[in-house]
All heavy atoms as TSV, in Angstrom:
chain	resi	resn	atom	element	x	y	z
A	1	MET	N	N	-15.258	10.189	-30.643
A	1	MET	CA	C	-14.518	10.478	-29.428
A	1	MET	C	C	-13.334	11.369	-29.787
A	1	MET	O	O	-12.592	11.096	-30.717
A	1	MET	CB	C	-14.047	9.158	-28.803
A	1	MET	CG	C	-13.348	9.359	-27.488
A	1	MET	SD	S	-12.658	7.863	-26.728
A	1	MET	CE	C	-13.935	6.682	-26.849
A	2	GLY	N	N	-13.152	12.424	-29.033
A	2	GLY	CA	C	-12.059	13.345	-29.291
A	2	GLY	C	C	-10.733	12.803	-28.806
A	2	GLY	O	O	-10.665	11.818	-28.066
A	3	ASP	N	N	-9.663	13.462	-29.241
A	3	ASP	CA	C	-8.325	13.033	-28.840
A	3	ASP	C	C	-8.160	13.051	-27.324
A	3	ASP	O	O	-7.553	12.147	-26.750
A	3	ASP	CB	C	-7.263	13.937	-29.474
A	3	ASP	CG	C	-7.141	13.716	-30.971
A	3	ASP	OD1	O	-7.555	12.650	-31.458
A	3	ASP	OD2	O	-6.622	14.615	-31.647
A	4	ARG	N	N	-8.702	14.070	-26.722
A	4	ARG	CA	C	-8.568	14.203	-25.268
A	4	ARG	C	C	-9.290	13.073	-24.536
A	4	ARG	O	O	-8.771	12.504	-23.574
A	4	ARG	CB	C	-9.125	15.555	-24.850
A	4	ARG	CG	C	-8.801	15.916	-23.449
A	4	ARG	CD	C	-9.215	17.328	-23.163
A	4	ARG	NE	N	-8.506	17.768	-21.997
A	4	ARG	CZ	C	-8.371	19.006	-21.640
A	4	ARG	NH1	N	-8.884	19.955	-22.380
A	4	ARG	NH2	N	-7.730	19.321	-20.557
A	5	ASP	N	N	-10.495	12.733	-25.012
A	5	ASP	CA	C	-11.248	11.637	-24.399
A	5	ASP	C	C	-10.543	10.302	-24.604
A	5	ASP	O	O	-10.502	9.470	-23.698
A	5	ASP	CB	C	-12.663	11.558	-24.992
A	5	ASP	CG	C	-13.533	12.733	-24.594
A	5	ASP	OD1	O	-13.260	13.356	-23.545
A	5	ASP	OD2	O	-14.484	13.031	-25.331
A	6	ARG	N	N	-9.993	10.100	-25.790
A	6	ARG	CA	C	-9.287	8.853	-26.095
A	6	ARG	C	C	-8.060	8.709	-25.181
A	6	ARG	O	O	-7.808	7.649	-24.624
A	6	ARG	CB	C	-8.880	8.824	-27.568
A	6	ARG	CG	C	-8.240	7.541	-28.015
A	6	ARG	CD	C	-8.045	7.416	-29.512
A	6	ARG	NE	N	-7.707	8.631	-30.207
A	6	ARG	CZ	C	-8.531	9.314	-31.011
A	6	ARG	NH1	N	-9.754	8.888	-31.224
A	6	ARG	NH2	N	-8.135	10.410	-31.618
A	7	LEU	N	N	-7.323	9.791	-25.009
A	7	LEU	CA	C	-6.145	9.778	-24.152
A	7	LEU	C	C	-6.541	9.506	-22.695
A	7	LEU	O	O	-5.890	8.733	-21.998
A	7	LEU	CB	C	-5.383	11.097	-24.281
A	7	LEU	CG	C	-4.013	11.165	-23.651
A	7	LEU	CD1	C	-3.095	10.077	-24.206
A	7	LEU	CD2	C	-3.397	12.533	-23.909
A	8	HIS	N	N	-7.625	10.119	-22.256
A	8	HIS	CA	C	-8.116	9.902	-20.892
A	8	HIS	C	C	-8.484	8.427	-20.698
A	8	HIS	O	O	-8.134	7.823	-19.669
A	8	HIS	CB	C	-9.324	10.799	-20.619
A	8	HIS	CG	C	-9.887	10.638	-19.253
A	8	HIS	ND1	N	-9.242	11.066	-18.122
A	8	HIS	CD2	C	-11.035	10.066	-18.828
A	8	HIS	CE1	C	-9.979	10.778	-17.058
A	8	HIS	NE2	N	-11.065	10.165	-17.470
A	9	GLU	N	N	-9.156	7.846	-21.667
A	9	GLU	CA	C	-9.539	6.440	-21.594
A	9	GLU	C	C	-8.308	5.543	-21.543
A	9	GLU	O	O	-8.251	4.581	-20.767
A	9	GLU	CB	C	-10.419	6.069	-22.797
A	9	GLU	CG	C	-10.840	4.622	-22.826
A	9	GLU	CD	C	-11.751	4.222	-21.676
A	9	GLU	OE1	O	-12.479	5.086	-21.149
A	9	GLU	OE2	O	-11.711	3.042	-21.297
A	10	LEU	N	N	-7.289	5.843	-22.354
A	10	LEU	CA	C	-6.043	5.063	-22.336
A	10	LEU	C	C	-5.359	5.160	-20.984
A	10	LEU	O	O	-4.838	4.168	-20.472
A	10	LEU	CB	C	-5.097	5.541	-23.445
A	10	LEU	CG	C	-5.431	5.087	-24.853
A	10	LEU	CD1	C	-4.543	5.811	-25.862
A	10	LEU	CD2	C	-5.271	3.592	-24.992
A	11	ARG	N	N	-5.353	6.361	-20.405
A	11	ARG	CA	C	-4.735	6.534	-19.083
A	11	ARG	C	C	-5.476	5.708	-18.023
A	11	ARG	O	O	-4.849	5.114	-17.154
A	11	ARG	CB	C	-4.724	7.999	-18.689
A	11	ARG	CG	C	-3.778	8.821	-19.542
A	11	ARG	CD	C	-3.470	10.161	-18.934
A	11	ARG	NE	N	-2.884	11.098	-19.873
A	11	ARG	CZ	C	-1.686	10.968	-20.418
A	11	ARG	NH1	N	-0.943	9.946	-20.122
A	11	ARG	NH2	N	-1.241	11.867	-21.267
A	12	GLN	N	N	-6.798	5.662	-18.099
A	12	GLN	CA	C	-7.569	4.863	-17.159
A	12	GLN	C	C	-7.269	3.378	-17.338
A	12	GLN	O	O	-7.119	2.645	-16.364
A	12	GLN	CB	C	-9.070	5.111	-17.333
A	12	GLN	CG	C	-9.507	6.452	-16.791
A	12	GLN	CD	C	-11.009	6.648	-16.918
A	12	GLN	OE1	O	-11.625	6.218	-17.891
A	12	GLN	NE2	N	-11.591	7.325	-15.948
A	13	GLN	N	N	-7.171	2.937	-18.589
A	13	GLN	CA	C	-6.850	1.537	-18.862
A	13	GLN	C	C	-5.460	1.199	-18.319
A	13	GLN	O	O	-5.257	0.129	-17.744
A	13	GLN	CB	C	-6.899	1.256	-20.362
A	13	GLN	CG	C	-8.283	1.237	-20.947
A	13	GLN	CD	C	-8.259	1.052	-22.447
A	13	GLN	OE1	O	-7.289	0.590	-23.028
A	13	GLN	NE2	N	-9.342	1.436	-23.096
A	14	ALA	N	N	-4.517	2.109	-18.531
A	14	ALA	CA	C	-3.150	1.889	-18.050
A	14	ALA	C	C	-3.142	1.789	-16.523
A	14	ALA	O	O	-2.479	0.927	-15.957
A	14	ALA	CB	C	-2.234	3.009	-18.524
A	15	HIS	N	N	-3.871	2.657	-15.875
A	15	HIS	CA	C	-3.943	2.630	-14.418
A	15	HIS	C	C	-4.538	1.302	-13.946
A	15	HIS	O	O	-4.018	0.668	-13.021
A	15	HIS	CB	C	-4.776	3.801	-13.895
A	15	HIS	CG	C	-4.854	3.852	-12.408
A	15	HIS	ND1	N	-3.797	4.210	-11.614
A	15	HIS	CD2	C	-5.868	3.555	-11.570
A	15	HIS	CE1	C	-4.169	4.133	-10.347
A	15	HIS	NE2	N	-5.418	3.738	-10.300
A	16	SER	N	N	-5.601	0.864	-14.591
A	16	SER	CA	C	-6.237	-0.410	-14.246
A	16	SER	C	C	-5.295	-1.590	-14.470
A	16	SER	O	O	-5.368	-2.598	-13.764
A	16	SER	CB	C	-7.510	-0.611	-15.060
A	16	SER	OG	O	-8.464	0.365	-14.721
A	17	ALA	N	N	-4.409	-1.461	-15.464
A	17	ALA	CA	C	-3.459	-2.527	-15.779
A	17	ALA	C	C	-2.246	-2.504	-14.848
A	17	ALA	O	O	-1.373	-3.360	-14.954
A	17	ALA	CB	C	-3.011	-2.405	-17.234
A	18	GLY	N	N	-2.168	-1.490	-13.980
A	18	GLY	CA	C	-1.065	-1.418	-13.028
A	18	GLY	C	C	0.090	-0.548	-13.476
A	18	GLY	O	O	1.139	-0.536	-12.855
A	19	ILE	N	N	-0.094	0.188	-14.576
A	19	ILE	CA	C	0.959	1.075	-15.081
A	19	ILE	C	C	0.805	2.412	-14.364
A	19	ILE	O	O	-0.016	3.241	-14.733
A	19	ILE	CB	C	0.860	1.246	-16.611
A	19	ILE	CG1	C	0.947	-0.110	-17.294
A	19	ILE	CG2	C	1.949	2.191	-17.116
A	19	ILE	CD1	C	0.607	-0.089	-18.766
A	20	GLU	N	N	1.584	2.581	-13.319
A	20	GLU	CA	C	1.484	3.782	-12.495
A	20	GLU	C	C	2.304	4.927	-13.089
A	20	GLU	O	O	3.278	4.690	-13.792
A	20	GLU	CB	C	1.972	3.484	-11.078
A	20	GLU	CG	C	1.177	2.412	-10.372
A	20	GLU	CD	C	-0.276	2.782	-10.138
A	20	GLU	OE1	O	-0.563	3.966	-9.932
A	20	GLU	OE2	O	-1.116	1.873	-10.153
A	21	GLY	N	N	1.924	6.147	-12.773
A	21	GLY	CA	C	2.673	7.318	-13.212
A	21	GLY	C	C	2.670	7.501	-14.710
A	21	GLY	O	O	3.695	7.796	-15.312
A	22	ASN	N	N	1.512	7.346	-15.336
A	22	ASN	CA	C	1.440	7.410	-16.789
A	22	ASN	C	C	1.005	8.771	-17.330
A	22	ASN	O	O	0.764	8.907	-18.521
A	22	ASN	CB	C	0.510	6.312	-17.316
A	22	ASN	CG	C	-0.918	6.486	-16.852
A	22	ASN	OD1	O	-1.493	7.549	-16.964
A	22	ASN	ND2	N	-1.503	5.422	-16.340
A	23	SER	N	N	0.948	9.779	-16.493
A	23	SER	CA	C	0.400	11.073	-16.909
A	23	SER	C	C	1.233	11.798	-17.956
A	23	SER	O	O	0.704	12.629	-18.680
A	23	SER	CB	C	0.209	11.987	-15.693
A	23	SER	OG	O	1.460	12.287	-15.114
A	24	LYS	N	N	2.510	11.482	-18.059
A	24	LYS	CA	C	3.353	12.166	-19.040
A	24	LYS	C	C	3.620	11.305	-20.278
A	24	LYS	O	O	4.365	11.705	-21.155
A	24	LYS	CB	C	4.673	12.575	-18.405
A	24	LYS	CG	C	4.457	13.584	-17.300
A	24	LYS	CD	C	5.702	14.327	-16.985
A	24	LYS	CE	C	5.511	15.134	-15.766
A	24	LYS	NZ	N	5.259	16.348	-15.612
A	25	MET	N	N	2.995	10.145	-20.337
A	25	MET	CA	C	3.186	9.259	-21.485
A	25	MET	C	C	2.308	9.714	-22.648
A	25	MET	O	O	1.203	10.206	-22.447
A	25	MET	CB	C	2.837	7.814	-21.112
A	25	MET	CG	C	3.802	7.207	-20.110
A	25	MET	SD	S	3.308	5.567	-19.563
A	25	MET	CE	C	3.663	4.611	-21.038
A	26	THR	N	N	2.814	9.541	-23.849
A	26	THR	CA	C	2.046	9.880	-25.041
A	26	THR	C	C	1.031	8.780	-25.328
A	26	THR	O	O	1.102	7.681	-24.761
A	26	THR	CB	C	2.959	10.042	-26.271
A	26	THR	OG1	O	3.529	8.758	-26.579
A	26	THR	CG2	C	4.050	11.061	-26.029
A	27	GLU	N	N	0.131	9.064	-26.248
A	27	GLU	CA	C	-0.865	8.068	-26.635
A	27	GLU	C	C	-0.181	6.800	-27.162
A	27	GLU	O	O	-0.552	5.682	-26.797
A	27	GLU	CB	C	-1.799	8.637	-27.694
A	27	GLU	CG	C	-2.877	7.672	-28.128
A	27	GLU	CD	C	-3.857	8.259	-29.130
A	27	GLU	OE1	O	-3.868	9.485	-29.334
A	27	GLU	OE2	O	-4.615	7.459	-29.711
A	28	GLN	N	N	0.828	6.975	-28.002
A	28	GLN	CA	C	1.535	5.822	-28.565
A	28	GLN	C	C	2.245	5.022	-27.483
A	28	GLN	O	O	2.240	3.792	-27.502
A	28	GLN	CB	C	2.530	6.273	-29.640
A	28	GLN	CG	C	3.176	5.119	-30.377
A	28	GLN	CD	C	2.148	4.225	-31.058
A	28	GLN	OE1	O	1.223	4.710	-31.696
A	28	GLN	NE2	N	2.297	2.935	-30.913
A	29	GLN	N	N	2.853	5.703	-26.535
A	29	GLN	CA	C	3.534	5.013	-25.432
A	29	GLN	C	C	2.530	4.225	-24.587
A	29	GLN	O	O	2.800	3.094	-24.177
A	29	GLN	CB	C	4.282	6.015	-24.550
A	29	GLN	CG	C	5.506	6.602	-25.205
A	29	GLN	CD	C	6.111	7.728	-24.397
A	29	GLN	OE1	O	5.416	8.428	-23.653
A	29	GLN	NE2	N	7.410	7.919	-24.541
A	30	LEU	N	N	1.373	4.825	-24.339
A	30	LEU	CA	C	0.341	4.137	-23.566
A	30	LEU	C	C	-0.134	2.889	-24.294
A	30	LEU	O	O	-0.265	1.821	-23.694
A	30	LEU	CB	C	-0.840	5.075	-23.297
A	30	LEU	CG	C	-0.591	6.163	-22.272
A	30	LEU	CD1	C	-1.667	7.226	-22.359
A	30	LEU	CD2	C	-0.529	5.581	-20.875
A	31	ARG	N	N	-0.376	3.021	-25.593
A	31	ARG	CA	C	-0.824	1.866	-26.377
A	31	ARG	C	C	0.220	0.756	-26.349
A	31	ARG	O	O	-0.104	-0.417	-26.201
A	31	ARG	CB	C	-1.112	2.276	-27.816
A	31	ARG	CG	C	-2.355	3.111	-27.969
A	31	ARG	CD	C	-2.658	3.398	-29.436
A	31	ARG	NE	N	-3.721	4.362	-29.585
A	31	ARG	CZ	C	-5.013	4.062	-29.452
A	31	ARG	NH1	N	-5.376	2.847	-29.151
A	31	ARG	NH2	N	-5.921	5.000	-29.609
A	32	ASP	N	N	1.479	1.136	-26.513
A	32	ASP	CA	C	2.564	0.156	-26.512
A	32	ASP	C	C	2.654	-0.545	-25.150
A	32	ASP	O	O	2.758	-1.771	-25.079
A	32	ASP	CB	C	3.885	0.839	-26.864
A	32	ASP	CG	C	5.027	-0.142	-27.025
A	32	ASP	OD1	O	4.794	-1.283	-27.487
A	32	ASP	OD2	O	6.167	0.232	-26.697
A	33	ALA	N	N	2.594	0.227	-24.077
A	33	ALA	CA	C	2.677	-0.352	-22.735
A	33	ALA	C	C	1.498	-1.284	-22.460
A	33	ALA	O	O	1.678	-2.374	-21.913
A	33	ALA	CB	C	2.743	0.756	-21.683
A	34	LEU	N	N	0.304	-0.890	-22.859
A	34	LEU	CA	C	-0.874	-1.741	-22.662
A	34	LEU	C	C	-0.759	-3.028	-23.476
A	34	LEU	O	O	-1.128	-4.108	-23.003
A	34	LEU	CB	C	-2.150	-0.985	-23.038
A	34	LEU	CG	C	-2.592	0.072	-22.031
A	34	LEU	CD1	C	-3.653	0.975	-22.631
A	34	LEU	CD2	C	-3.106	-0.587	-20.760
A	35	ARG	N	N	-0.233	-2.923	-24.680
A	35	ARG	CA	C	-0.024	-4.107	-25.525
A	35	ARG	C	C	0.956	-5.059	-24.849
A	35	ARG	O	O	0.735	-6.269	-24.790
A	35	ARG	CB	C	0.487	-3.689	-26.906
A	35	ARG	CG	C	0.700	-4.853	-27.860
A	35	ARG	CD	C	1.193	-4.380	-29.225
A	35	ARG	NE	N	2.327	-3.463	-29.154
A	35	ARG	CZ	C	3.590	-3.845	-28.960
A	35	ARG	NH1	N	3.892	-5.109	-28.823
A	35	ARG	NH2	N	4.558	-2.951	-28.921
A	36	ARG	N	N	2.033	-4.503	-24.312
A	36	ARG	CA	C	3.047	-5.323	-23.647
A	36	ARG	C	C	2.477	-6.016	-22.400
A	36	ARG	O	O	2.761	-7.182	-22.148
A	36	ARG	CB	C	4.246	-4.464	-23.258
A	36	ARG	CG	C	5.078	-4.035	-24.447
A	36	ARG	CD	C	6.146	-3.031	-24.020
A	36	ARG	NE	N	6.981	-2.605	-25.112
A	36	ARG	CZ	C	8.076	-3.262	-25.524
A	36	ARG	NH1	N	8.453	-4.347	-24.910
A	36	ARG	NH2	N	8.763	-2.791	-26.540
A	37	VAL	N	N	1.685	-5.299	-21.621
A	37	VAL	CA	C	1.067	-5.887	-20.435
A	37	VAL	C	C	0.112	-7.004	-20.863
A	37	VAL	O	O	0.055	-8.062	-20.238
A	37	VAL	CB	C	0.339	-4.816	-19.589
A	37	VAL	CG1	C	-0.527	-5.454	-18.513
A	37	VAL	CG2	C	1.341	-3.867	-18.955
A	38	GLY	N	N	-0.601	-6.771	-21.957
A	38	GLY	CA	C	-1.512	-7.786	-22.475
A	38	GLY	C	C	-0.796	-9.063	-22.882
A	38	GLY	O	O	-1.374	-10.157	-22.855
A	39	LYS	N	N	0.475	-8.940	-23.236
A	39	LYS	CA	C	1.268	-10.106	-23.623
A	39	LYS	C	C	1.975	-10.741	-22.430
A	39	LYS	O	O	2.754	-11.671	-22.593
A	39	LYS	CB	C	2.310	-9.706	-24.674
A	39	LYS	CG	C	1.690	-9.388	-26.019
A	39	LYS	CD	C	2.761	-9.086	-27.031
A	39	LYS	CE	C	2.156	-8.860	-28.410
A	39	LYS	NZ	N	3.197	-8.603	-29.410
A	40	GLY	N	N	1.752	-10.188	-21.221
A	40	GLY	CA	C	2.284	-10.804	-20.016
A	40	GLY	C	C	3.470	-10.099	-19.371
A	40	GLY	O	O	3.994	-10.566	-18.370
A	41	GLU	N	N	3.885	-8.973	-19.927
A	41	GLU	CA	C	5.011	-8.249	-19.335
A	41	GLU	C	C	4.553	-7.532	-18.064
A	41	GLU	O	O	3.394	-7.117	-17.952
A	41	GLU	CB	C	5.548	-7.230	-20.349
A	41	GLU	CG	C	6.881	-6.641	-19.970
A	41	GLU	CD	C	7.536	-5.865	-21.119
A	41	GLU	OE1	O	7.247	-6.131	-22.284
A	41	GLU	OE2	O	8.342	-4.985	-20.793
A	42	GLN	N	N	5.448	-7.397	-17.109
A	42	GLN	CA	C	5.137	-6.680	-15.867
A	42	GLN	C	C	4.835	-5.212	-16.202
A	42	GLN	O	O	5.507	-4.620	-17.049
A	42	GLN	CB	C	6.318	-6.748	-14.898
A	42	GLN	CG	C	6.576	-8.143	-14.374
A	42	GLN	CD	C	5.418	-8.643	-13.535
A	42	GLN	OE1	O	4.882	-7.916	-12.708
A	42	GLN	NE2	N	5.022	-9.878	-13.761
A	43	PRO	N	N	3.843	-4.611	-15.532
A	43	PRO	CA	C	3.427	-3.242	-15.858
A	43	PRO	C	C	4.552	-2.204	-15.860
A	43	PRO	O	O	4.652	-1.403	-16.793
A	43	PRO	CB	C	2.384	-2.915	-14.794
A	43	PRO	CG	C	1.824	-4.241	-14.417
A	43	PRO	CD	C	2.972	-5.202	-14.513
A	44	GLN	N	N	5.399	-2.212	-14.846
A	44	GLN	CA	C	6.447	-1.185	-14.802
A	44	GLN	C	C	7.511	-1.418	-15.875
A	44	GLN	O	O	8.066	-0.467	-16.421
A	44	GLN	CB	C	7.067	-1.112	-13.411
A	44	GLN	CG	C	6.143	-0.478	-12.388
A	44	GLN	CD	C	5.536	0.849	-12.833
A	44	GLN	OE1	O	4.346	0.915	-13.133
A	44	GLN	NE2	N	6.320	1.892	-12.868
A	45	MET	N	N	7.795	-2.674	-16.195
A	45	MET	CA	C	8.738	-2.966	-17.274
A	45	MET	C	C	8.137	-2.536	-18.612
A	45	MET	O	O	8.845	-1.984	-19.461
A	45	MET	CB	C	9.080	-4.463	-17.300
A	45	MET	CG	C	9.934	-4.896	-16.125
A	45	MET	SD	S	11.520	-4.026	-16.009
A	45	MET	CE	C	12.321	-4.597	-17.476
A	46	ALA	N	N	6.857	-2.779	-18.785
A	46	ALA	CA	C	6.183	-2.372	-20.024
A	46	ALA	C	C	6.248	-0.858	-20.169
A	46	ALA	O	O	6.483	-0.346	-21.277
A	46	ALA	CB	C	4.730	-2.846	-20.000
A	47	LYS	N	N	6.064	-0.151	-19.068
A	47	LYS	CA	C	6.138	1.304	-19.096
A	47	LYS	C	C	7.531	1.757	-19.519
A	47	LYS	O	O	7.667	2.623	-20.379
A	47	LYS	CB	C	5.800	1.882	-17.721
A	47	LYS	CG	C	5.949	3.369	-17.621
A	47	LYS	CD	C	5.688	3.860	-16.213
A	47	LYS	CE	C	6.022	5.313	-16.067
A	47	LYS	NZ	N	5.849	5.792	-14.708
A	48	GLU	N	N	8.551	1.186	-18.910
A	48	GLU	CA	C	9.928	1.571	-19.246
A	48	GLU	C	C	10.253	1.281	-20.708
A	48	GLU	O	O	10.881	2.094	-21.380
A	48	GLU	CB	C	10.914	0.861	-18.320
A	48	GLU	CG	C	10.839	1.317	-16.880
A	48	GLU	CD	C	11.062	2.828	-16.732
A	48	GLU	OE1	O	11.990	3.365	-17.339
A	48	GLU	OE2	O	10.276	3.456	-15.992
A	49	HIS	N	N	9.860	0.108	-21.192
A	49	HIS	CA	C	10.118	-0.228	-22.599
A	49	HIS	C	C	9.384	0.712	-23.540
A	49	HIS	O	O	9.919	1.088	-24.578
A	49	HIS	CB	C	9.734	-1.681	-22.881
A	49	HIS	CG	C	10.699	-2.657	-22.322
A	49	HIS	ND1	N	10.306	-3.802	-21.674
A	49	HIS	CD2	C	12.054	-2.658	-22.287
A	49	HIS	CE1	C	11.376	-4.465	-21.277
A	49	HIS	NE2	N	12.449	-3.789	-21.634
A	50	ALA	N	N	8.167	1.067	-23.204
A	50	ALA	CA	C	7.350	1.932	-24.070
A	50	ALA	C	C	7.925	3.354	-24.137
A	50	ALA	O	O	7.781	4.023	-25.145
A	50	ALA	CB	C	5.908	1.972	-23.565
A	51	LYS	N	N	8.578	3.791	-23.074
A	51	LYS	CA	C	9.096	5.158	-23.031
A	51	LYS	C	C	10.421	5.313	-23.769
A	51	LYS	O	O	10.898	6.422	-23.954
A	51	LYS	CB	C	9.232	5.614	-21.584
A	51	LYS	CG	C	7.884	5.828	-20.917
A	51	LYS	CD	C	8.033	6.254	-19.489
A	51	LYS	CE	C	8.112	7.767	-19.435
A	51	LYS	NZ	N	8.171	8.269	-18.078
A	52	ARG	N	N	11.022	4.221	-24.221
A	52	ARG	CA	C	12.304	4.291	-24.918
A	52	ARG	C	C	12.120	4.700	-26.346
A	52	ARG	O	O	11.216	4.501	-27.009
A	52	ARG	CB	C	13.005	2.942	-24.896
A	52	ARG	CG	C	13.445	2.581	-23.508
A	52	ARG	CD	C	14.190	1.281	-23.521
A	52	ARG	NE	N	14.424	0.876	-22.149
A	52	ARG	CZ	C	14.878	-0.294	-21.812
A	52	ARG	NH1	N	15.173	-1.173	-22.705
A	52	ARG	NH2	N	15.064	-0.589	-20.547
Protein backbone atom coordinates (compact mmCIF):
# COMPACT_ATOMS: atom_id res chain seq x y z
CA MET A 1 0.00 0.00 0.00
CA GLY A 2 1.38 3.39 -0.96
CA ASP A 3 1.72 6.36 1.34
CA ARG A 4 -1.23 8.06 -0.29
CA ASP A 5 -3.48 5.02 0.15
CA ARG A 6 -2.40 4.60 3.77
CA LEU A 7 -3.15 8.26 4.50
CA HIS A 8 -6.55 7.97 2.80
CA GLU A 9 -7.37 4.90 4.91
CA LEU A 10 -6.35 6.74 8.11
CA ARG A 11 -8.54 9.69 7.17
CA GLN A 12 -11.50 7.35 6.63
CA GLN A 13 -10.87 5.68 9.99
CA ALA A 14 -10.66 9.09 11.67
CA HIS A 15 -13.92 10.16 10.08
CA SER A 16 -15.61 6.94 11.22
CA ALA A 17 -14.26 7.55 14.74
CA GLY A 18 -15.87 11.00 14.78
CA ILE A 19 -12.71 13.05 14.21
CA GLU A 20 -14.07 15.74 11.92
CA GLY A 21 -11.98 18.12 9.83
CA ASN A 22 -8.95 15.86 9.60
CA SER A 23 -7.87 16.76 6.06
CA LYS A 24 -4.89 18.84 7.16
CA MET A 25 -3.64 16.40 9.79
CA THR A 26 -0.44 14.47 9.18
CA GLU A 27 -0.24 10.70 9.25
CA GLN A 28 1.34 10.80 12.72
CA GLN A 29 -1.34 13.16 14.03
CA LEU A 30 -4.07 10.89 12.65
CA ARG A 31 -2.51 7.83 14.26
CA ASP A 32 -2.17 9.64 17.58
CA ALA A 33 -5.77 10.89 17.49
CA LEU A 34 -7.11 7.43 16.60
CA ARG A 35 -5.07 5.89 19.43
CA ARG A 36 -6.49 8.44 21.87
CA VAL A 37 -10.07 7.79 20.73
CA GLY A 38 -9.41 4.07 21.12
CA LYS A 39 -8.49 4.73 24.74
CA GLY A 40 -11.79 6.53 25.34
CA GLU A 41 -10.95 10.18 24.70
CA GLN A 42 -13.59 12.33 22.98
CA PRO A 43 -12.85 12.64 19.22
CA GLN A 44 -12.46 16.42 19.10
CA MET A 45 -10.25 16.45 22.21
CA ALA A 46 -8.12 13.70 20.70
CA LYS A 47 -7.77 15.78 17.55
CA GLU A 48 -6.68 18.86 19.50
CA HIS A 49 -4.16 16.90 21.57
CA ALA A 50 -2.73 15.20 18.48
CA LYS A 51 -2.22 18.53 16.69
CA ARG A 52 -0.05 19.95 19.49
